[in-house]
C-alpha positions as CSV (number, residue, x, y, z in Angstrom):
1,P,56.9,-31.8,140.5
2,P,55.6,-32.4,143.1
3,Y,52.3,-32.8,141.2
4,A,49.0,-32.2,142.9
5,E,47.3,-35.1,141.2
6,S,50.2,-37.6,141.3
7,K,51.0,-37.3,137.6
8,P,51.7,-34.4,135.3
9,P,49.1,-33.0,132.9
10,A,49.2,-34.0,129.2
11,L,52.0,-32.4,127.2
12,Q,50.8,-29.6,125.0
13,S,52.3,-29.1,121.5
14,I,52.7,-25.6,120.1
15,S,52.6,-24.8,116.4
16,F,55.5,-22.8,115.1
17,E,56.4,-21.4,111.6
18,T,60.1,-21.3,110.6
19,F,61.8,-20.1,107.5
20,H,64.9,-21.9,106.3
21,M,67.9,-20.5,104.4
22,G,67.6,-21.4,100.8
23,G,64.1,-22.9,101.0
24,F,60.5,-22.1,101.7
25,H,58.8,-22.6,105.1
26,T,57.8,-25.4,107.4
27,R,54.3,-25.4,109.0
28,F,53.9,-27.8,111.8
29,L,50.1,-27.6,111.3
30,R,50.8,-30.5,108.8
31,P,53.2,-32.9,110.6
32,G,55.9,-34.3,108.3
33,H,55.2,-31.8,105.5
34,T,57.8,-29.3,104.3
35,D,58.0,-27.0,101.3
36,Y,61.2,-26.5,99.4
37,G,62.2,-23.8,96.9
38,Q,65.2,-23.0,94.8
39,N,66.8,-19.5,94.3
40,T,65.2,-18.1,97.4
41,D,66.6,-16.2,100.3
42,G,65.2,-17.1,103.7
43,T,68.0,-15.6,105.9
44,R,65.6,-13.3,107.8
45,P,62.8,-14.8,110.0
46,L,59.4,-14.8,108.3
47,V,60.7,-13.0,105.2
48,L,61.1,-14.8,101.9
49,K,62.8,-13.1,99.0
50,P,64.4,-14.1,95.7
51,S,68.0,-15.1,96.0
52,P,70.8,-12.8,94.9
53,A,71.5,-12.8,91.1
54,I,74.3,-15.0,90.0
55,N,76.3,-13.9,87.0
56,V,78.8,-16.4,85.5
57,V,82.0,-15.0,84.2
58,T,84.8,-16.8,82.3
59,L,88.5,-16.3,83.1
60,A,90.1,-16.5,79.7
61,A,93.2,-18.8,79.5
62,S,93.0,-19.5,83.3
63,P,95.5,-22.3,83.9
64,T,94.1,-23.4,87.3
65,T,91.3,-22.9,89.9
66,P,91.3,-19.4,91.4
67,K,93.1,-19.1,94.7
68,R,92.2,-15.7,95.9
69,F,89.5,-12.9,95.5
70,F,89.8,-9.4,96.8
71,E,88.7,-5.9,96.1
72,A,90.9,-2.9,95.2
73,L,90.7,0.2,93.0
74,G,87.0,-0.4,92.4
75,Y,87.4,-3.8,90.9
76,L,87.2,-7.4,92.0
77,W,90.5,-9.2,91.6
78,V,90.9,-12.9,91.0
79,L,94.3,-14.7,91.3
80,A,94.5,-17.9,89.2
81,G,97.9,-19.4,88.6
82,R,100.2,-17.1,86.6
83,Y,97.5,-14.5,86.0
84,A,95.8,-11.7,87.9
85,Y,92.3,-10.9,86.5
86,R,90.2,-7.9,87.3
87,I,86.4,-7.8,87.0
88,N,84.4,-4.6,86.5
89,P,81.4,-4.8,88.9
90,A,79.4,-2.5,86.7
91,D,79.2,-4.9,83.7
92,D,81.2,-8.1,84.8
93,T,83.8,-7.4,82.2
94,V,86.9,-9.6,82.8
95,V,90.4,-8.3,81.9
96,N,93.7,-10.2,82.3
97,S,95.6,-7.5,84.2
98,K,98.9,-9.2,84.8
99,D,100.9,-12.3,83.7
100,F,103.5,-13.1,86.3
101,G,105.3,-15.7,84.2
102,A,105.0,-19.3,83.3
103,A,106.8,-20.6,86.4
104,V,105.1,-18.2,88.8
105,S,101.7,-18.6,90.7
106,A,99.9,-15.8,92.5
107,I,99.2,-17.0,96.0
108,D,97.5,-14.2,98.0
109,G,96.2,-10.7,97.6
110,C,94.5,-7.9,99.4
111,M,93.9,-4.1,99.4
112,W,96.3,-1.9,101.3
113,K,96.2,1.9,101.3
114,G,93.7,1.7,98.3
115,N,96.1,-0.3,96.1
116,G,96.1,-4.0,95.2
117,M,98.8,-6.1,96.8
118,V,99.7,-9.6,95.4
119,A,102.1,-12.2,96.8
120,T,103.5,-14.9,94.5
121,D,105.4,-18.1,95.1
122,E,108.7,-16.7,93.8
123,A,111.7,-17.3,96.1
124,A,112.5,-13.6,96.3
125,N,111.0,-10.2,95.5
126,S,107.6,-11.8,95.3
127,L,105.4,-8.8,96.5
128,R,103.7,-6.9,93.7
129,K,101.4,-3.9,93.7
130,V,98.9,-2.5,91.3
131,T,98.3,1.2,91.7
132,A,96.3,2.3,88.6
133,I,93.9,1.0,86.0
134,G,94.8,1.5,82.4
135,A,92.8,1.8,79.2
136,Q,91.9,-1.2,77.0
137,P,93.8,-3.3,76.1
138,P,95.0,-3.6,79.7
139,A,97.9,-1.3,80.7
140,D,97.5,-1.4,84.4
141,T,100.3,0.0,86.5
142,W,102.1,-2.8,88.4
143,A,105.2,-2.2,90.6
144,T,107.8,-4.7,91.8
145,S,109.5,-4.7,95.1
146,T,112.5,-6.0,97.2
147,V,110.1,-7.8,99.5
148,T,109.5,-11.5,99.8
149,A,106.0,-12.5,100.8
150,Y,103.9,-15.6,100.4
151,R,100.7,-14.6,102.2
152,L,99.3,-11.2,103.2
153,A,96.8,-9.9,105.8
154,P,95.8,-6.2,106.3
155,S,94.7,-4.9,109.6
156,I,93.6,-1.4,110.8
157,D,97.0,0.1,111.1
158,R,99.5,-2.3,109.5
159,L,100.0,-4.9,106.8
160,Y,101.3,-8.4,107.8
161,K,103.1,-10.8,105.6
162,I,104.6,-14.2,106.0
163,T,107.2,-16.0,103.8
164,Q,107.3,-19.5,102.6
165,A,109.7,-20.4,105.5
166,G,107.2,-19.0,108.0
167,I,108.8,-15.7,108.9
168,L,106.1,-13.2,109.9
169,S,106.6,-9.4,109.9
170,N,104.6,-6.2,109.4
171,V,104.8,-2.7,108.1
172,G,102.8,0.4,109.2
173,P,100.8,2.7,107.0
174,T,103.5,5.4,106.5
175,P,106.7,3.5,105.3
176,D,106.9,2.2,101.8
177,E,105.7,-1.5,101.9
178,M,107.7,-2.2,98.7
179,V,111.0,-1.8,100.5
180,A,112.2,-4.8,102.5
181,A,114.0,-2.8,105.1
182,N,110.7,-1.1,106.2
183,W,109.2,-4.4,107.5
184,Q,109.8,-5.1,111.2
185,D,109.1,-7.4,114.2
186,S,110.1,-10.6,112.4
187,V,109.1,-13.8,114.2
188,Q,109.4,-17.4,113.1
189,C,106.1,-19.3,113.0
190,G,106.3,-23.1,113.1
191,D,108.6,-25.3,111.0
192,T,110.6,-23.7,108.2
193,S,109.8,-26.6,105.8
194,T,106.0,-26.2,105.7
195,L,104.1,-23.6,103.8
196,P,101.7,-21.2,105.5
197,T,98.1,-21.9,104.4
198,V,96.3,-19.0,106.2
199,L,97.3,-15.6,107.4
200,L,94.5,-13.7,109.3
201,A,94.7,-10.3,111.1
202,H,92.2,-9.6,113.9
203,E,92.3,-6.5,116.1
204,G,95.7,-6.4,117.8
205,T,97.0,-9.8,116.7
206,V,97.6,-12.0,113.7
207,F,97.0,-15.7,113.2
208,V,99.0,-18.1,111.1
209,G,97.7,-21.5,109.9
210,K,100.2,-24.2,109.0
211,P,100.0,-27.9,108.6
212,E,101.6,-28.4,112.1
213,G,99.3,-26.0,113.9
214,W,97.7,-22.6,114.4
215,F,99.9,-19.8,115.6
216,G,99.0,-16.4,117.2
217,V,101.1,-13.4,117.8
218,N,100.0,-10.7,120.2
219,A,100.9,-7.0,120.3
220,D,104.0,-7.8,122.3
221,G,105.3,-10.2,119.7
C-alpha cells in the first residue's frame, strides 16, 4: 500500500517442488497430495537416490546396549559393558577385542595419535590404549596406565579427560598420555558427586555436560 485501486490485487500462488529427506517429493500441482518412499535419500534438492546400505551386525555376548562408537587403527570400535568390540569395515566381521572384567564397564573412547583410547568406570588406572591388531583369535595389543579417566575428548593438539569427580585435565601430543604426571591444567567442573555425561572439545576450548549444567573452559583455564 497505498493501492492505486483502493484494494490489493488477488493473491497469486506459485507452484513449487520440494524433496524431503527419507521420502519422495511433493508437487503442489495437486493440493493435499504427497508421495512417500522408504529407503530413499532426499538430502539434496531435486535429487532422489537409494538410501545407504544398512548391514546388521551382532555383538556376541554383549551384556548391555553399546555406549560408544569410534574409529581407530582402521576399525570401528564399539564399547558395550565389559567388552570392547572391533568391526572390520571391509567385511563387517565382529571381534571381541577386550574383556575389561565382570565389574567394569567401558564408558568412552576415541582415537588419539592413531591409537584407540578407552576410559572405563574403574576408580583408578581406568585409561586403556589399544595400539595394534592381532591375528585371529584376537590378540590385540592393549596397554594399561596410571591415569584415571571417565570421559575423553580429542582436539587438534591435545587430549582432554575428565574423572568421575569432575576433574578436567589435558595432555599434549608429545608426552606419554598413559602416565598420570603428564596431564596438566586440572580444573574442577561442577559438583564432585555427579558424573560427567558429555565431554566435547571444540577449537580452543572444551565443554563438559553434567546433570547440574554445561561447563566451558577457555584457553586461559
